[in-house]
N, C-alpha and C positions, 0 to 999 in steps of 0.2 A: 777848560780842561784839555789836557793834551790828547791828541787823537791816538798816538802810539807811544809806547814805552816798553822797556824790558823789565820783567820782574820774575820772581819764582812763581810757578804755578801751584806747587804743593811742597810740603816739607820733605827734606831729604837728608841722608847721612851717607858719607863716603869715608872709608878708612884705607890708608896706605901705609906701608912700612918702607922707610928709606934708611939704609945703613943702621939697622937695629933700632931706629927711632920710629915710634908709632904716631901717626897723625890721623885725627878723626875730625872731619868737617861736618858741621851741622848747619842747615839753612832752613829758613821758614819765611813765608811772606808775612809781613806785618803792616798794620794800617797807621801806627803812630810810633813816635820815639819811645814813649813809655812801654809799649808792647815789645819793642826791640830790646830795651834794657831788661825787661822781665824775662824774655827768652834767654838772653845771655846769662842772667843770674841762675836760671833753671839749669842750663848746661853746666855752669860752674859747679853747682851743687851735685849734679850727676857725676861729674869728673873731678871731685874734690881733691883727689890724690895726684892729679896731673902736675907735671913739672911746670908747664906753662898753659894758660888758657887765653890764647889770642882771640880777639874779636873785632868785628867791624860791622857797621850798618850805614845804609843810606836810605833815608825816608823822606817822602814828600814828592809831590808832583814835579817839582823842579829841584829835587835833591836838597831841600832846605836844611835837613838835619843829617850831619855826617859825623862819624866818630870811629876811631880805630884804636886798638891797644895791642902792643906786641908782648905785654905782660913780662917785660924784662928779658925777652928772647935775645940771645947774643947775636950780633951781626955776623954775616957770612954764612 
């Protein structure tokens, strides 16, 4: 087991508005990839009318499981 690593201590939410666009970030510590996927689905249901639901996770002692999605967000 690793002696030190960075992770979230507790769930959190942060909202900002940039040029009339509203961005809401949700984070929560998880113990498995399945838990991460379930959390993302929970947030997508909560914000079902959002234009984009971007997501990402890294799970595992050595970052074994990683995934991100920009949900079709335009570049730039």
